[in-house]
Phi, psi and omega in degrees: 000344180283339181293314178294325181289322178290326177295319180293322180292321176294320179295320179296321179292322178295317180294320179296318178295321182290326182286340180277346181284145178246128181273124180275124177252126181294139181281133181268137177260013181290134182295326184285353175248010184271164179291327179296320179293318178296320178293320179297316179293325176296316179296318179295319179295311181297322177295322179293316180293316180293324179295320177294321177296319178294320178299315178296321179296316179295319179299311182289333179281320190246339188248315187291133179259115185265003180287143178277143176291156180295147178289142180291146178255120179264128178269157178064041174243154179265137177292149178284133174116000000 
């Protein structure tokens, strides 16, 4: 019975040593992975969405005609009632 307990203590020490290690990831100097590129794309996206909203607002305020056309008058009809 001492074999499984010694195996578990050895395994626990190996796991503890492995969890303390830090894996080094090389830093990329690519512009498309930089924070500046992410910020630029965010600004362009927000500007595009806001610009379309502003365009629609200007269209509906100054160009779109919301008046209804007059109803047609039919001759030779009998009134209901």
